[in-house]
PLY file of the C-alpha trace (Angstrom):
ply
format ascii 1.0
element vertex 112
property float x
property float y
property float z
element edge 111
property int vertex1
property int vertex2
end_header
15.24 -13.12 -6.54
16.39 -9.94 -4.85
14.01 -8.40 -2.32
13.83 -5.15 -4.31
12.60 -7.02 -7.40
10.13 -9.02 -5.34
8.71 -5.85 -3.78
8.41 -4.21 -7.22
6.45 -7.23 -8.48
4.24 -7.14 -5.41
3.52 -3.46 -6.12
2.15 -4.43 -9.53
0.03 -7.23 -8.06
-1.08 -4.91 -5.22
-2.33 -2.39 -7.78
-3.85 -4.70 -10.39
-5.83 -7.11 -8.18
-7.74 -4.57 -6.06
-8.48 -2.34 -9.03
-9.70 -5.33 -11.05
-12.65 -5.33 -8.65
-12.94 -1.62 -7.92
-13.00 -0.29 -11.49
-15.99 -2.44 -12.59
-17.84 -1.22 -9.47
-17.10 2.41 -10.41
-18.14 1.81 -14.02
-21.45 0.35 -12.86
-22.27 2.64 -9.91
-19.93 5.63 -10.14
-18.20 6.76 -6.95
-21.20 5.95 -4.77
-19.43 5.83 -1.39
-22.63 4.97 0.46
-23.17 1.89 -1.71
-19.49 0.96 -1.50
-19.55 1.00 2.31
-22.90 -0.77 2.37
-21.52 -3.55 0.14
-18.30 -3.65 2.12
-20.16 -4.21 5.38
-22.94 -6.40 3.94
-21.88 -9.53 5.83
-19.92 -10.25 8.97
-17.25 -11.92 6.84
-16.79 -8.89 4.59
-16.88 -6.55 7.63
-14.17 -8.71 9.24
-11.91 -8.21 6.21
-12.74 -4.50 5.96
-11.92 -3.86 9.61
-8.74 -5.94 9.35
-7.57 -3.82 6.41
-8.50 -0.62 8.24
-6.41 -1.60 11.28
-3.56 -2.77 9.01
-3.66 0.62 7.28
-3.31 2.42 10.58
-0.41 0.18 11.61
1.27 0.79 8.25
1.03 4.59 8.62
2.60 4.40 12.09
5.34 2.07 10.83
6.04 4.29 7.81
6.43 7.37 9.96
8.67 5.73 12.56
10.84 3.68 10.22
11.29 6.33 7.52
12.35 8.93 10.10
14.80 6.51 11.68
16.35 5.71 8.28
16.19 9.27 6.94
14.15 8.02 3.98
12.92 10.69 1.60
9.57 10.57 -0.22
7.63 8.84 2.52
4.50 10.54 1.19
4.43 8.14 -1.81
3.48 4.97 0.14
0.86 6.94 2.10
-0.61 8.21 -1.17
-0.58 4.62 -2.48
-2.32 3.49 0.72
-5.03 6.12 0.34
-5.63 5.55 -3.38
-5.26 1.75 -3.57
-4.65 0.23 -0.16
-2.21 -1.72 1.96
-1.62 -4.06 -0.99
0.29 -1.26 -2.76
1.39 0.98 0.12
3.34 -1.70 1.99
5.31 -3.21 -0.91
6.02 0.28 -2.25
7.49 1.32 1.08
9.52 -1.88 1.32
10.83 -1.29 -2.22
11.79 2.29 -1.34
13.42 1.08 1.87
15.52 -1.49 -0.02
16.61 1.17 -2.52
17.58 3.50 0.32
19.53 0.80 2.16
21.33 -0.21 -1.05
22.34 3.39 -1.71
23.54 3.83 1.87
25.65 0.68 1.78
27.10 1.28 -1.70
30.71 2.47 -1.53
31.24 6.06 -2.64
32.68 6.24 -6.15
33.72 9.89 -5.82
0 1
1 2
2 3
3 4
4 5
5 6
6 7
7 8
8 9
9 10
10 11
11 12
12 13
13 14
14 15
15 16
16 17
17 18
18 19
19 20
20 21
21 22
22 23
23 24
24 25
25 26
26 27
27 28
28 29
29 30
30 31
31 32
32 33
33 34
34 35
35 36
36 37
37 38
38 39
39 40
40 41
41 42
42 43
43 44
44 45
45 46
46 47
47 48
48 49
49 50
50 51
51 52
52 53
53 54
54 55
55 56
56 57
57 58
58 59
59 60
60 61
61 62
62 63
63 64
64 65
65 66
66 67
67 68
68 69
69 70
70 71
71 72
72 73
73 74
74 75
75 76
76 77
77 78
78 79
79 80
80 81
81 82
82 83
83 84
84 85
85 86
86 87
87 88
88 89
89 90
90 91
91 92
92 93
93 94
94 95
95 96
96 97
97 98
98 99
99 100
100 101
101 102
102 103
103 104
104 105
105 106
106 107
107 108
108 109
109 110
110 111
């Protein structure tokens, strides 16, 4: 399987799995951010995962900015939007997919 296809599949998984838990919460409680954070930090185990994802998100934003500038990648806002609306599970594979597409286009011989 080509990396681009793998990253595209991981984008789908990275969207579907988190939202399979978030949407029922929203249906039941609405966008109650106080309750969401309270539930998120309810135990040390859940706080561990929450803080890990928070740090991973920060690292991803730094990586996106540095790597996309170095490569001259356009549309770097899309993975950041995915990160803010879904999370690392979508933002990272989306960026890797976009990166693969960019590298393929750069290495493809000109047909002009």
